[in-house]
C-alpha positions in Angstrom: 42.4 -6.0 -18.3 39.3 -5.3 -16.2 38.6 -2.2 -14.2 37.4 -2.0 -10.6 34.0 -3.5 -10.0 31.2 -0.8 -9.8 30.1 -0.1 -6.2 26.5 -1.0 -5.4 24.6 2.1 -4.1 23.7 1.8 -0.5 20.2 0.5 0.2 18.1 3.2 1.8 17.0 2.2 5.3 13.4 2.0 6.3 11.9 5.1 7.8 11.3 4.8 11.6 9.9 7.6 13.7 10.0 7.1 17.4 7.4 8.7 19.6 7.9 9.1 23.3 5.8 10.5 26.1 4.7 13.1 26.4 3.3 13.9 23.0 1.6 17.2 23.0 -0.5 19.0 20.4 2.2 21.6 20.1 4.6 18.9 18.8 2.4 17.6 16.0 3.7 19.9 13.3 7.4 19.1 14.2 6.6 15.4 14.2 5.0 15.7 10.8 8.1 17.5 9.5 10.4 14.8 10.9 8.3 12.1 9.3 8.4 13.8 5.9 12.2 14.2 6.1 12.6 10.5 7.1 10.2 9.4 4.3 12.2 11.3 1.7 15.5 9.8 2.7 14.2 6.2 3.3 13.5 3.4 0.9 10.0 2.7 -0.4 7.2 1.4 1.8 5.4 2.5 4.8 6.9 4.7 7.5 7.2 2.8 10.8 6.0 4.8 13.9 7.4 3.3 17.0 4.9 4.1 19.8 6.5 1.9 22.5 7.8 4.9 24.4 4.3 6.4 24.7 3.3 5.7 28.3 -0.4 6.4 28.9 -1.9 7.3 25.5 -4.4 10.2 25.3 -6.2 12.1 22.5 -3.1 14.2 21.8 -1.3 10.9 20.8 -4.3 9.9 18.6 -4.2 13.4 16.9 -0.5 13.1 16.3 -0.9 9.7 14.7 -3.8 10.8 12.5 -1.8 13.8 11.3 1.3 11.6 10.7 -0.9 9.3 8.6 -2.0 12.2 6.5 1.5 13.5 6.1 2.7 10.0 5.0 -0.3 9.7 2.6 0.6 13.1 1.0 4.0 11.6 0.2 2.4 8.4 -1.2 3.3 6.4 1.9 1.4 4.6 4.6 2.4 4.2 8.3 2.6 1.2 10.4 2.6 1.2 14.2 5.3 -0.7 16.1 5.2 -1.6 19.7 1.6 -0.4 20.2 0.3 -1.4 23.6 -3.2 -2.7 24.2 -4.3 0.6 25.8 -3.3 2.6 22.7 -5.0 0.0 20.4 -8.2 0.3 22.5 -8.1 4.1 22.3 -7.6 4.0 18.5 -10.5 1.6 18.2 -12.7 3.8 20.4 -12.0 6.8 18.2 -12.6 4.8 15.1 -9.1 5.4 13.8 -7.6 1.9 14.3 -8.1 0.8 10.7 -7.3 4.2 9.2 -4.0 4.3 11.0 -2.9 0.7 10.4 -4.3 0.1 6.9 -2.0 0.5 3.9 -2.2 4.0 2.4 -4.0 4.4 -0.9 -1.1 5.9 -2.7 -1.8 9.4 -4.0 -5.4 9.2 -2.8 -6.6 11.8 -0.4 -10.1 12.3 -1.5 -13.3 10.7 -0.2 -13.2 7.0 0.5 -14.5 4.8 -2.3 -18.2 4.2 -1.9 -18.6 7.4 0.1 -21.0 10.1 -1.0 -20.0 13.6 -1.8 -21.4 16.4 0.4 -24.7 17.7 -0.6 -24.8 21.4 -1.5 -26.7 23.7 0.8 -29.5 25.6 -0.7 -28.8 29.2 -1.7 -30.0 31.8 0.7 -33.3 33.3 -0.1 -34.6 30.3 -2.0 -37.7 28.6 -0.6 -39.3 25.4 -1.6 -42.8 25.6 -3.0 -45.7 23.9 -1.3 -48.2 21.9 -3.2 -51.8 21.9 -2.0 -52.4 18.7 0.0 -48.7 18.4 1.2 -48.4 17.7 4.9 -47.1 20.6 7.0 -43.4 20.3 8.0 
């Protein structure tokens, strides 16, 4: 005699966050909270941000997408844009964020990019460089 077959656990659905116009700077924190909640409930992989409802994109949309990317990266996820119109893609390219927002996240990596240089320390106040005889004047 055999018992009932075990049920398969439901497969988590992919995380999709839909942005609609207008996206304001005041909404960014709420959008990041929504993305985090979606990412925690969803299956593995990047979070999809559907930007098809964003009419005319502006810098507030770019800021929101950059902050959403950071939120996803802190959770070990990336984001992928869906339904991005040419105008938004051009704005992302103009700001230099097109690759950062569409490239896969480096899981668990939020430090400087590989190959980047660490910031140089500023000199302590009150310390002056010595001048050698024959050095040109600054």
